[in-house]
Steps between C-alpha positions, in 0.01 A plus 500: 500500500671663800674835458657770711276805461567859598157620624603846596818672620632306806268202448583184312354154521488155334175459321325262265495679171378435144683645196350556161793351314492262204800305361569651154686323218820703573473469882617270775331419832760503787471366851671750712780371732706804620424874516731772622356796691602825327522852646210591274291231651576636844433853393149404362438315823593793715375791297266365231656693223833580314483829322204482255441129563226477758339186646125580468389138528632181668812392319717187511865583582825360366701513177826321548412137430611152403299179459411191294316489166160331539368546154600652164311663212503322168754739344759476783808307393788605736324387820316185612311381801737437793757766400631710782466868397514866604276763357561857395215696662445774241280422201524762231292566186731329255362732224590819676779726357702440804479115475599519133794714594612245763415721798185313598555599860410856407172396334232725665257211474715239679311289759728432793413255775394660829486843345134637534270382362694179396502212747835349593627155527475415873243234434495125413536536125514759219445508130776686329627560146758230399717764343563651843546166678857361512621146588730483805835325451526180696741652754283812573254453787146639516612768748776605273251499206283735693803726552545540117246788514701732726819377339365607166490857630865491593583337169307775308692769694836338437416471128392866482831600661692347209763361740853454362720223635685624806268792586446589859142577612334653804152371604309726742261298704538140621139390490399211281520699181836664596664159568375331184609803302846473652507126415384573144775768469761245599367239263492764229877567519570733799812413683380658828170628630461726799160470672400744763205531741412627855420152632790278603292185492418533136871584413614188681298291253656682201848479651480113462541534127843514343546826316245696711634761737236588765526844648278643767424871407488594867872424537589772259741267320326483162714763336813329635394160357426654161834679492680181602352288228510757226832680567290813583336513163144399602290206400403432141138432575263588781181306549258681713277239650377666827245740365602740776494867417844585656668206303334612180598865560869403550524218240792673316722537806692182467495450122790547270496764229314359207341234716147359484226510757207254478190603702333177623328597833176693489448789739153554639479841328721734306864514610747781452837450333818701476499558128817709493702230674390254240570738214851569631572120454292460192306212679286290278159426669294193420186376661324164507142387540470126581675307225472349156643187353701420813351170622689262265843657573430512870415138512825414307701693760318325790562162348870570439546604869608849406197637678435360852179618669443230769678709755248783439203289603462596869199298594243262344132476611235258401197649312274433800729745695487769228349757734783458743751508210363843393499633846859402527587662166312817598698522821819572299745301696846608383618129488229414245588518120237277353212309657369205307154335508462131420153390371554141592 
């Protein structure tokens, strides 16, 4: 079948590939329809590595996917041929201590699409465990189904934050993960969410959502907006989604005493933090790594209309134009939030 292959940093191409995959009794075969381009895909494309994960051999990219069930294993009951589905890209060892504890995202043996040496899903079809394959509601499109993967990160962050109804949150970074985290925070009970960034174009997308207050950091008005919405007390929750060292270092600046900070963005290397500033407010720090058990509830919110992601899809490309799509994504246009590939 045809697949989009990363040959080496800076070089990708569509190739005819053969995969050593067999449909197991608990698996489904899915014809891929839509795949979102993630920042990690772009990073592998540009640099060939993310931290300890190094692309040492040609690798198929892509992990945000939706498609149609082509075949099912004999033990699969909740899905049938023709169902529209999305797939959770991380496959853990279900016998590991982490999986048994319900934190399967932390299983050291997890096999995650498009993380070396595991091939991704930018190909005609995949075989995937049925337990990590979810039927799309009738009113959720393939593109929205592919967006469930990044949405699940925001949902996991909002869940970790233990949002209380009426909380006010600050999201630092208006990239794809920042925006979906802000939307998840609203869906989770926040009355207002401030989202800040350096790029006005990204903030304009976020500003179209009711309950989101977009602030450009360069204007210097962030403290003013926080004070205005919180009567000067500070926000209840800060979601750090930029991974930028200065933002991580000052994460306690706008938080209320006793507030919670959730670290979502990943810095390239170690980042300094003002520990005394955090201690003076008794800030509770939480971290997330991907997500666990978030797909069903994310799909329910999408179907209900309480999560709207269509405005975040900046451009769609056909699979034959995948190289151009990745070049566009790598260019980092500030107007782009999510670029989608359609296999058909």
